[in-house]
C-alpha positions as CSV (number, residue, x, y, z in Angstrom):
1,M,-8.9,8.0,19.0
2,K,-7.2,4.7,18.1
3,F,-7.8,2.9,14.9
4,R,-7.2,-0.8,14.6
5,Y,-8.5,-1.7,11.1
6,A,-6.4,-1.1,8.0
7,Y,-9.4,-0.4,5.8
8,L,-10.3,2.7,7.9
9,V,-7.3,4.7,6.7
10,T,-5.4,5.6,3.5
11,I,-3.3,8.4,2.1
12,L,-1.8,8.9,-1.3
13,I,1.2,11.3,-1.5
14,L,3.5,12.4,-4.3
15,L,7.0,13.6,-3.6
16,P,8.9,15.3,-6.5
17,S,11.5,13.3,-8.3
18,M,14.2,15.8,-7.2
19,L,14.0,14.2,-3.7
20,L,15.4,11.0,-5.2
21,T,19.2,10.5,-5.2
22,G,21.3,9.6,-8.2
23,K,21.1,10.4,-11.9
24,G,19.4,9.0,-14.9
25,E,16.3,6.9,-14.9
26,E,15.6,7.6,-11.3
27,D,14.8,11.2,-12.2
28,N,11.5,9.9,-13.7
29,Y,10.3,8.6,-10.3
30,S,7.9,10.3,-8.0
31,V,6.1,9.3,-4.8
32,Y,2.3,9.2,-4.5
33,C,0.1,9.0,-1.5
34,A,-3.8,9.1,-0.9
35,V,-5.8,10.5,2.0
36,L,-8.8,8.9,3.5
37,F,-9.5,11.4,6.2
38,S,-7.5,13.8,8.4
39,A,-7.8,16.3,11.3
40,P,-6.8,19.8,10.0
41,D,-8.0,21.5,13.2
42,E,-5.6,19.3,15.3
43,A,-2.8,20.1,12.9
44,S,-3.4,23.8,13.1
45,M,-3.6,23.7,16.9
46,L,-0.1,22.1,17.0
47,G,1.3,24.6,14.6
48,Y,1.6,22.3,11.5
49,A,0.8,23.4,8.0
50,H,-2.1,21.5,6.6
51,P,-3.7,21.6,3.1
52,A,-7.1,23.3,2.9
53,R,-8.6,20.3,1.2
54,S,-7.7,17.3,3.4
55,V,-9.1,14.3,1.6
56,G,-8.3,12.8,-1.8
57,L,-5.1,12.6,-3.9
58,F,-2.2,14.9,-3.0
59,R,1.1,15.8,-4.6
60,R,4.1,17.2,-2.7
61,E,5.5,20.1,-4.8
62,I,9.1,21.1,-5.1
63,D,8.8,23.8,-2.4
64,G,7.4,21.2,0.0
65,S,3.8,22.4,-0.1
66,W,0.9,20.0,-0.7
67,H,-1.5,20.2,-3.6
68,N,-4.8,18.3,-3.9
69,V,-4.5,16.6,-7.3
70,H,-7.9,14.8,-7.4
71,H,-11.3,14.9,-5.7
72,P,-11.1,16.7,-2.4
73,N,-14.0,14.5,-1.1
74,L,-12.7,11.1,-2.2
75,F,-11.9,8.6,0.5
76,S,-8.8,6.9,-0.9
77,Y,-7.9,3.5,0.3
78,G,-5.1,2.5,-2.0
79,L,-3.0,3.2,-5.1
80,G,-1.8,1.4,-8.2
81,Y,-0.2,2.2,-11.5
82,S,0.6,0.6,-14.8
83,H,3.2,1.7,-17.3
84,H,3.0,0.0,-20.7
85,N,5.0,1.3,-23.7
86,D,4.2,5.1,-23.6
87,T,1.0,4.8,-21.6
88,F,1.0,5.6,-17.9
89,R,-2.1,5.0,-15.8
90,L,-2.7,5.9,-12.2
91,Y,-5.4,4.2,-10.2
92,I,-7.1,5.2,-6.9
93,A,-9.0,2.6,-4.9
94,G,-11.6,4.8,-3.4
95,G,-14.7,4.9,-1.3
96,N,-16.9,5.4,-4.4
97,G,-15.2,3.2,-6.9
98,L,-12.0,2.7,-8.8
99,H,-10.7,5.9,-10.3
100,R,-8.2,6.0,-13.2
101,S,-6.2,8.7,-14.9
102,S,-4.3,8.3,-18.2
103,D,-3.0,11.9,-18.4
104,D,-0.9,12.2,-15.2
105,G,-3.8,13.2,-13.0
106,K,-5.3,15.9,-15.2
107,S,-8.6,14.0,-15.7
108,W,-10.2,11.0,-14.1
109,K,-12.7,8.3,-14.9
110,V,-14.6,6.0,-12.5
111,L,-14.4,2.5,-13.9
112,T,-16.8,0.8,-11.5
113,G,-20.5,1.4,-11.1
114,W,-21.6,-1.4,-8.7
115,T,-23.7,-1.1,-5.6
116,T,-20.5,-2.1,-3.8
117,E,-18.5,1.1,-3.9
118,D,-15.6,0.5,-1.5
119,I,-12.5,-0.5,-3.4
120,L,-9.8,-1.4,-0.9
121,S,-6.9,-2.1,-3.2
122,V,-6.0,-2.3,-6.9
123,A,-3.6,-4.5,-8.8
124,P,-3.1,-3.6,-12.5
125,H,-1.7,-6.4,-14.7
126,P,2.0,-5.8,-15.4
127,Y,1.9,-6.5,-19.1
128,D,-1.7,-6.0,-20.2
129,S,-3.3,-2.7,-19.4
130,T,-6.8,-4.1,-20.0
131,I,-6.6,-6.4,-17.0
132,V,-7.0,-5.1,-13.4
133,Y,-7.9,-6.8,-10.1
134,V,-9.5,-5.0,-7.2
135,S,-10.3,-6.2,-3.6
136,T,-13.5,-5.2,-1.9
137,P,-15.5,-6.0,1.3
138,F,-17.4,-8.4,-1.1
139,G,-14.6,-10.2,-2.7
140,V,-12.1,-10.0,-5.6
141,F,-13.2,-8.5,-8.9
142,K,-11.4,-8.5,-12.3
143,T,-11.8,-6.7,-15.5
144,S,-10.3,-8.0,-18.8
145,D,-11.7,-5.3,-21.0
146,D,-10.2,-2.1,-19.6
147,G,-12.9,-1.6,-17.0
148,Q,-16.0,-1.9,-19.2
149,T,-17.1,-5.0,-17.3
150,W,-16.2,-6.7,-14.0
151,R,-16.5,-10.3,-12.9
152,E,-16.4,-11.6,-9.3
153,K,-13.5,-14.0,-8.8
154,M,-14.3,-15.9,-5.6
155,E,-14.3,-19.6,-6.5
156,G,-12.6,-21.5,-3.6
157,M,-12.8,-18.6,-1.1
158,E,-14.6,-19.1,2.2
159,R,-15.0,-15.4,3.2
160,W,-15.8,-12.4,1.1
161,F,-13.9,-9.5,2.8
162,V,-10.6,-9.1,0.9
163,Q,-8.2,-6.4,2.2
164,K,-5.6,-6.6,-0.5
165,V,-4.8,-8.2,-3.8
166,V,-1.2,-8.6,-5.2
167,I,0.0,-9.9,-8.5
168,D,3.1,-12.2,-8.5
169,I,6.3,-10.5,-9.7
170,D,7.1,-13.4,-12.1
171,S,3.8,-14.9,-13.2
172,A,0.9,-12.5,-13.9
173,E,-1.5,-15.5,-13.7
174,T,-0.6,-15.9,-10.0
175,V,-2.4,-13.6,-7.6
176,Y,-2.6,-13.4,-3.8
177,A,-5.6,-12.2,-1.9
178,A,-5.4,-11.2,1.8
179,A,-8.8,-12.1,3.2
180,E,-10.5,-12.1,6.6
181,D,-10.0,-15.9,7.1
182,D,-6.7,-16.7,5.3
183,L,-4.3,-15.8,2.5
184,Y,-5.5,-17.1,-0.8
185,K,-3.6,-17.8,-4.1
186,T,-4.7,-18.4,-7.6
187,N,-2.5,-19.7,-10.4
188,N,-5.0,-19.2,-13.2
189,G,-5.9,-15.5,-13.1
190,G,-8.6,-15.8,-10.5
191,I,-10.6,-18.6,-11.9
192,T,-10.0,-20.7,-8.7
193,W,-8.4,-19.9,-5.4
194,E,-6.6,-22.0,-2.8
195,A,-6.3,-21.1,0.9
196,L,-2.6,-21.2,1.9
197,G,-3.1,-21.9,5.6
198,V,-1.2,-19.1,7.2
199,G,-2.5,-20.4,10.5
200,V,-4.2,-17.2,11.8
201,P,-7.2,-15.2,10.5
202,Q,-7.5,-11.6,9.4
203,I,-4.7,-11.1,6.9
204,L,-4.3,-7.4,6.4
205,E,-1.2,-7.1,4.3
206,I,0.7,-9.2,1.8
207,V,4.0,-8.3,0.2
208,Q,6.4,-10.3,-2.0
209,H,10.2,-10.0,-2.2
210,P,11.1,-7.8,-5.2
211,Q,13.5,-10.4,-6.6
212,N,12.4,-13.8,-5.2
213,N,8.8,-14.7,-5.6
214,D,9.1,-17.6,-3.1
215,I,9.4,-15.1,-0.3
216,L,6.1,-13.8,1.1
217,L,5.3,-11.7,4.2
218,A,1.8,-11.4,5.6
219,G,0.6,-8.8,8.1
220,T,-2.1,-10.1,10.4
221,E,-4.7,-8.5,12.7
222,D,-3.6,-9.9,16.1
223,H,-0.5,-12.0,15.5
224,G,2.1,-9.7,13.9
225,V,4.1,-10.7,10.8
226,Y,4.2,-14.2,9.2
227,F,6.7,-15.2,6.6
228,S,7.0,-17.9,3.9
229,H,10.2,-18.8,2.0
230,D,8.6,-21.5,-0.2
231,G,6.0,-19.6,-2.2
232,G,3.3,-19.9,0.4
233,E,3.6,-23.7,1.1
234,T,4.3,-23.0,4.8
235,F,4.2,-19.9,7.0
236,M,5.9,-19.1,10.3
237,P,5.6,-16.2,12.7
238,G,8.5,-13.7,12.6
239,N,10.5,-13.6,15.8
240,G,10.6,-10.4,17.7
241,F,7.7,-8.5,16.1
242,P,4.8,-7.8,18.5
243,E,1.7,-10.0,18.4
244,T,-0.6,-7.2,17.4
245,A,-1.9,-5.8,14.1
246,A,0.7,-5.5,11.4
247,Y,-0.7,-3.0,8.8
248,A,2.4,-2.2,6.7
249,I,5.4,-4.1,5.3
250,G,7.9,-2.8,2.8
251,F,11.0,-4.2,1.2
252,S,14.0,-2.3,0.0
253,G,14.5,-2.4,-3.7
254,D,17.4,-4.8,-3.5
255,G,15.5,-7.1,-1.1
256,T,18.2,-7.0,1.6
257,R,16.0,-5.3,4.1
258,V,12.3,-5.3,5.0
259,Y,10.4,-3.0,7.3
260,A,7.1,-3.5,9.2
261,G,4.8,-1.6,11.4
262,G,1.3,-1.6,12.9
263,Y,-0.8,-0.8,15.9
264,E,1.4,0.6,18.7
265,T,4.5,-1.2,17.3
266,G,6.9,1.4,16.1
267,L,9.0,0.6,13.0
268,W,10.8,-2.8,12.8
269,K,13.5,-4.1,10.5
270,S,14.4,-7.5,9.3
271,T,17.5,-8.5,7.3
272,D,16.6,-12.2,6.9
273,N,13.3,-11.9,5.0
274,G,11.1,-11.7,8.0
275,E,12.5,-14.5,10.2
276,T,13.7,-12.1,12.9
277,W,12.9,-8.4,13.6
278,K,14.5,-5.5,15.5
279,L,12.8,-2.3,16.6
280,I,14.6,0.7,15.0
281,W,12.3,3.6,15.6
282,D,9.2,4.7,17.6
283,D,7.5,8.0,18.3
284,D,4.6,8.9,20.6
285,S,3.0,11.3,18.2
286,F,1.0,8.4,16.6
287,D,-0.6,5.1,17.5
288,A,-0.1,3.2,14.3
289,I,2.0,2.9,11.1
290,Y,-0.2,2.2,8.0
291,A,2.3,2.6,5.2
292,I,6.0,2.0,4.5
293,T,7.9,2.5,1.3
294,V,11.6,2.6,0.4
295,N,13.1,4.6,-2.4
296,P,14.1,2.1,-5.1
297,Y,17.2,4.0,-6.0
298,D,18.3,4.9,-2.4
299,Q,17.9,2.1,0.1
300,K,18.5,4.5,3.0
301,H,15.5,6.6,2.1
302,I,12.4,5.3,3.9
303,I,9.0,7.0,4.1
304,V,6.4,6.0,6.7
305,G,2.7,6.9,6.8
306,T,0.9,7.1,10.2
307,N,-2.6,7.4,11.6
308,G,-3.0,11.0,12.3
309,A,0.6,12.4,12.3
310,G,1.0,12.3,8.5
311,L,4.4,11.3,7.0
312,Y,7.9,10.8,8.4
313,E,11.0,10.0,6.4
314,S,14.6,8.9,7.0
315,T,17.5,9.4,4.6
316,D,20.0,7.4,6.7
317,G,18.4,4.0,6.8
318,G,16.2,4.7,9.8
319,V,18.8,6.2,12.2
320,T,17.1,9.6,12.3
321,W,13.7,10.8,11.2
322,Q,12.0,14.0,10.1
323,H,8.4,14.9,9.7
324,A,7.5,15.0,6.0
325,G,4.2,16.8,5.9
326,L,0.4,16.4,6.1
327,Y,0.2,16.4,9.9
328,G,-3.2,15.3,11.0
329,A,-3.6,13.0,8.0
330,H,-4.1,9.2,8.1
331,V,-1.8,7.5,5.7
332,Q,-2.1,3.9,4.5
333,Q,-0.3,3.6,1.2
334,I,2.8,5.2,-0.4
335,K,4.4,4.3,-3.7
336,F,7.3,5.4,-5.8
337,V,5.9,5.5,-9.3
338,P,8.0,5.5,-12.4
339,G,7.4,7.7,-15.5
340,S,5.0,10.2,-13.8
């Protein structure tokens, strides 16, 4: 079965910090993933190991096995985290609300209690732990009191379905929302929004350069990857990337490379911030790539999440690839998380 909509699938995976290269601060990093649904019978039939509980939050242990950390029945669409002073918080955007843990996954609290249960993405404020944004099929919501109350933030938006919300790397009052009709931007913490005019509908993904907030890349449903080098004033289609759904985009930590993938695309690479793309890897074991992340301390270490074939990783910049576990699982988001 083929899946063409990014909100159908998500996996959250944790790789142990010993997989990271180098010494010092990087030893405090791990990789998290979340699972929306998977096919354990198919995995067993093909001879792949598969965790007994196949939905929820997983952690990859030192011996390579997978452990279900939270809620074996939770459809998990996305992941976020905040790290303020000595407080680390992990968030799961789930099918029955926003889940938060403040004790490294030992216990969890559901912060939302609305009729609208699907939380498609979460963006915690980088400096104020009481502020969190979420995207839902019914718009953007924001809390400013640590999840006790939530307010809809839709002034200026034409459509309600918002796939993803991202906070600007330099200005926490600036937020981007990938919606079904356009990419929106607010400069006042969500009070009002402005459509940026990407030029095509169905924005599925939005990422920002890790060091230059003027550089934005947007993944679309039917038109590949679009890029902006002027803070969203203008957008242009990337040259070379297929005109199909682009579900996942991921920058290297130094911003010199960016990777993208989607529906029947394989993995593509750009070294000019999305202007031109080159295919670097494809595999017939899956139809789509839903998640891409790069080790912030090792630019050659790339992890890719797929729709049904679990995870693949490369430690040589994408030249060679190995299966990294959870075969049968549908993976949409992977993050290296500090201090966990």
